[in-house]
N, C-alpha and C positions, 0 to 999 in steps of 0.2 A: 319431349314431355311438357305438358301445359299446366300449370298451376292455376286454381281457382281462387281469387282472393275476395273475400266478403268484408266490407267494412261494417262492423257491428257496435264500434264505440258510439255512435250516435243514437242507438236504440238500447244497447246493453252494456252495462258496465262489467264485463266479465272479469272476475277476480283470478288470480294464479290457481286457487284451489278449485273453482269452478271449470277451469279450462283443464286442469288435471283430471277431473271427474268426467268431463266430455270425452276426453282421450282414453280414459278407462272404460267407459260405457261403449265406444265405438272403436274397438281396437282393429278393425279391419280397415279402417280410414286413418291416414296420417296427417295429422294437424299441425300446423306451425302458426305462430304470431310474429309479426314483424315489430319494430319500434313504435309504430302508430298504433298497435293494438289490433290491427286487422286481422282476421282469422284467414289463414291459408290452408286450403285442402290440397295435398299433394298426392297425385295418383301414385298408386302402388305398381310396382314392377310386375309384369306378368304378360301373358301372351306373346307377342312377337318381340317386344321390347325386352322382356325378361331373356329371351333367348340370345340376344345380341349383347347384353350387358352380362 
């Protein structure tokens, strides 16, 4: 499983509330943030991987 990390702090100062709203609007996508504030998009289980896990 490969995560996609996007560095957004240099262009957007995403607050906790904005991050929460982003997650609520896009429930089919799993978002995380690391200590640096980078936005991490985590692939959902499904397809062949879902059968293994």
